[in-house]
C-alpha positions as CSV (number, residue, x, y, z in Angstrom):
1,M,-23.3,-65.6,307.3
2,A,-23.5,-64.9,303.6
3,P,-22.3,-61.5,302.2
4,P,-25.0,-59.1,301.1
5,R,-26.1,-59.5,297.5
6,Y,-25.1,-56.0,296.6
7,L,-21.4,-56.8,297.1
8,A,-19.5,-58.4,294.3
9,P,-18.2,-61.8,295.1
10,T,-14.6,-61.8,296.3
11,R,-11.9,-63.4,294.1
12,S,-8.8,-64.7,295.5
13,R,-5.6,-63.2,294.1
14,A,-2.7,-65.2,292.9
15,S,0.0,-65.4,295.5
16,V,2.9,-63.1,295.0
17,P,6.3,-64.0,296.4
18,S,7.6,-61.8,299.1
19,P,10.3,-59.3,298.0
20,T,13.9,-60.2,298.6
21,P,15.6,-57.9,301.2
22,M,18.3,-55.6,299.6
23,A,21.1,-57.1,301.8
24,D,20.2,-60.6,300.6
25,A,20.2,-59.5,297.0
26,L,23.6,-57.8,297.4
27,R,25.1,-61.0,298.9
28,A,23.6,-63.3,296.3
29,H,25.1,-61.6,293.2
30,E,28.9,-61.5,292.9
31,G,29.0,-58.0,291.3
32,L,26.5,-56.6,293.7
33,A,28.4,-58.1,296.6
34,R,31.6,-56.2,295.5
35,L,29.6,-53.0,295.1
36,G,28.2,-53.4,298.6
37,E,31.7,-53.9,300.0
38,R,32.9,-50.8,298.2
39,L,30.0,-48.8,299.5
40,E,30.7,-49.9,303.1
41,A,34.4,-49.1,302.6
42,S,33.5,-45.6,301.4
43,R,31.2,-45.1,304.4
44,R,34.1,-46.3,306.7
45,C,36.4,-43.7,305.2
46,L,33.8,-41.0,305.9
47,R,33.5,-42.1,309.5
48,V,37.3,-41.9,309.9
49,I,37.6,-38.3,308.7
50,A,34.4,-37.0,310.3
51,P,35.9,-36.0,313.6
52,A,38.5,-33.8,311.8
53,L,35.8,-31.8,310.0
54,P,35.0,-28.4,311.6
55,G,31.6,-27.3,312.6
56,T,28.6,-28.1,310.4
57,L,30.8,-29.0,307.4
58,M,29.7,-32.6,307.6
59,A,26.1,-31.7,306.6
60,G,27.3,-30.8,303.1
61,I,29.5,-33.9,302.5
62,Q,28.6,-37.3,301.2
63,A,30.8,-40.4,300.8
64,G,31.5,-40.9,297.1
65,P,33.0,-43.7,295.0
66,L,36.0,-45.6,296.2
67,D,38.3,-47.1,293.5
68,E,41.9,-48.2,293.0
69,E,43.1,-44.6,292.6
70,G,41.4,-43.2,295.7
71,W,38.2,-42.0,297.3
72,S,35.8,-39.2,296.3
73,L,34.0,-36.9,298.6
74,L,30.9,-35.4,297.1
75,V,30.2,-31.9,298.3
76,A,27.1,-29.6,298.1
77,N,28.8,-26.4,297.0
78,A,32.1,-24.8,296.0
79,A,32.6,-23.2,299.4
80,I,32.7,-26.6,301.1
81,A,35.0,-27.9,298.3
82,A,37.4,-25.1,298.9
83,K,37.5,-25.7,302.7
84,L,38.0,-29.4,302.2
85,R,40.9,-28.8,299.8
86,H,42.7,-27.0,302.6
87,L,42.1,-29.9,304.9
88,L,43.2,-32.7,302.5
89,P,46.7,-33.3,303.9
90,R,45.2,-33.9,307.4
91,L,42.3,-36.0,306.1
92,E,44.6,-38.1,303.9
93,A,46.9,-38.7,306.9
94,L,43.9,-39.9,309.0
95,L,43.0,-42.4,306.3
96,A,46.6,-43.6,306.0
97,Q,46.7,-44.2,309.8
98,A,43.5,-46.2,309.5
99,G,45.0,-48.3,306.7
100,L,42.5,-47.0,304.1
101,P,43.1,-45.5,300.6
102,G,45.0,-42.2,301.1
103,R,44.1,-40.1,298.0
104,I,41.0,-38.0,298.3
105,R,39.2,-36.3,295.4
106,V,36.7,-33.5,296.1
107,K,33.8,-33.3,293.6
108,L,30.7,-31.2,293.5
109,A,27.6,-33.3,293.8
110,Q,25.3,-33.3,290.8
111,K,21.8,-31.8,291.5
């Protein structure tokens, strides 16, 4: 059956390749692969210390950058930062037990 005359003829579009999944892109590029490994290591550090954090403190904390000097925790406000600074010796001991970088830096997250 032919389309009605009042409809414009359809044109076929050029084929567009499907997008590459993010995980594949990270693995394909050496620099991005290292970045992915560091991100996963940072998340692993957060999972290690999470049970030692009191109450709802975890809601205001994000895993930050992990480098040769240590690991950063990004916090939502100064009150959370102050509480975390009191807990640092315990949190660093937990990381050391897990064989992860032991020095933790507490930084306010940029808004």
